[in-house]
C-alpha positions as CSV (number, residue, x, y, z in Angstrom):
1,M,4.4,3.1,1.0
2,V,4.2,2.7,-2.8
3,D,2.8,5.6,-4.7
4,D,3.9,7.4,-7.9
5,D,2.9,10.8,-6.5
6,P,5.7,12.2,-4.3
7,E,3.3,14.6,-2.6
8,V,1.1,11.7,-1.5
9,S,4.1,9.8,-0.2
10,D,5.4,12.8,1.7
11,V,2.1,13.4,3.4
12,L,1.8,9.7,4.3
13,A,5.3,9.6,5.6
14,Q,4.7,12.5,7.9
15,W,1.6,11.0,9.3
16,L,3.2,7.6,9.8
17,A,6.4,9.0,11.3
18,A,4.4,11.1,13.7
19,D,2.5,7.9,14.8
20,G,5.9,6.2,15.6
21,H,6.4,4.2,12.3
22,Q,9.4,4.2,10.0
23,P,8.0,4.8,6.5
24,V,10.0,4.0,3.4
25,A,8.7,5.2,0.0
26,A,8.8,3.5,-3.4
27,T,7.5,5.1,-6.6
28,D,5.9,2.0,-8.1
29,G,5.6,-1.7,-7.6
30,A,8.9,-2.5,-9.3
31,A,10.8,-0.2,-7.0
32,A,8.9,-1.7,-4.0
33,L,10.0,-5.2,-4.9
34,D,13.6,-4.0,-5.1
35,L,13.3,-2.6,-1.6
36,I,11.6,-5.8,-0.3
37,R,14.5,-7.9,-1.6
38,R,16.9,-5.8,0.6
39,E,14.8,-5.1,3.7
40,R,12.1,-6.6,5.8
41,F,8.8,-4.7,6.1
42,D,5.9,-5.2,8.5
43,L,3.3,-3.6,6.2
44,I,2.9,-2.2,2.7
45,L,0.5,0.5,1.7
46,T,0.2,0.6,-2.1
47,D,-1.6,2.7,-4.6
48,I,-3.6,0.7,-7.1
49,R,-2.9,2.6,-10.3
50,M,0.8,3.3,-11.0
51,P,3.1,3.1,-14.0
52,R,5.5,0.1,-14.6
53,L,4.1,-2.2,-11.9
54,D,0.7,-1.4,-10.4
55,G,-0.7,-2.3,-7.0
56,P,-2.6,-5.5,-8.0
57,S,0.5,-6.7,-9.9
58,L,2.7,-6.0,-6.8
59,Y,0.2,-8.0,-4.7
60,R,0.3,-10.9,-7.1
61,E,4.1,-10.9,-7.1
62,L,4.2,-10.7,-3.3
63,K,1.8,-13.7,-3.0
64,R,4.3,-15.6,-5.1
65,Q,7.5,-14.4,-3.4
66,D,6.4,-13.8,0.2
67,P,2.8,-14.9,1.0
68,E,3.1,-13.8,4.6
69,L,4.0,-10.2,3.6
70,A,1.3,-10.2,0.9
71,R,-1.3,-10.6,3.7
72,H,0.0,-7.4,5.2
73,L,-0.8,-5.1,2.4
74,I,-3.2,-2.1,2.4
75,F,-4.5,-0.8,-1.0
76,M,-4.8,3.0,-1.5
77,T,-7.1,4.3,-4.3
78,G,-9.0,7.3,-5.5
79,D,-11.0,5.0,-7.8
80,T,-13.4,3.3,-5.3
81,L,-16.4,3.4,-7.7
82,S,-14.8,1.5,-10.5
83,P,-16.3,-2.0,-10.8
84,D,-12.9,-3.6,-11.6
85,V,-11.3,-2.0,-8.6
86,A,-14.1,-3.0,-6.3
87,Q,-13.9,-6.6,-7.6
88,M,-10.1,-6.7,-7.1
89,L,-10.4,-5.4,-3.6
90,A,-13.2,-7.9,-2.7
91,A,-11.2,-10.8,-4.2
92,S,-8.0,-9.9,-2.3
93,G,-9.8,-9.6,1.0
94,L,-7.3,-6.9,1.9
95,P,-8.1,-3.6,3.5
96,S,-8.1,-0.3,1.6
97,V,-8.1,3.4,2.2
98,A,-9.7,5.9,-0.1
99,K,-8.1,9.0,-1.5
100,P,-8.4,11.8,-0.6
101,F,-7.1,10.4,2.7
102,D,-8.5,11.0,6.1
103,P,-5.4,10.9,8.3
104,E,-7.2,9.2,11.2
105,E,-8.6,6.5,8.9
106,V,-5.2,5.8,7.4
107,L,-3.7,5.5,10.9
108,R,-6.5,3.4,12.2
109,V,-6.2,0.9,9.4
110,V,-2.4,0.8,9.7
111,R,-2.6,0.2,13.5
112,R,-5.2,-2.5,13.0
113,E,-3.2,-4.3,10.4
114,L,0.0,-4.2,12.5
115,R,-1.7,-5.9,15.5
């Protein structure tokens, strides 16, 4: 999970752990890339808007470094009405979940992407 809001990360971690997953949190895309260099992950949930390295930039870097992992990314955003966000989501072809989160929706998307 990549989100600059620790409360969001904490809540997501609780939901994911209760569903049998082993969540790891990063505060931005740069921190996530550091973790990815050291560990293997099955799926990445990333916020779109973050300081240092945002979600779209993380996705672009993953496509360059690890195209397979880049296909296993879920965007999280509270900005679903923004035309630039909608365009980026459509161009990526990746799933997204909207903030504020519905726990069942988040878990449904995560389970689907892990299949």
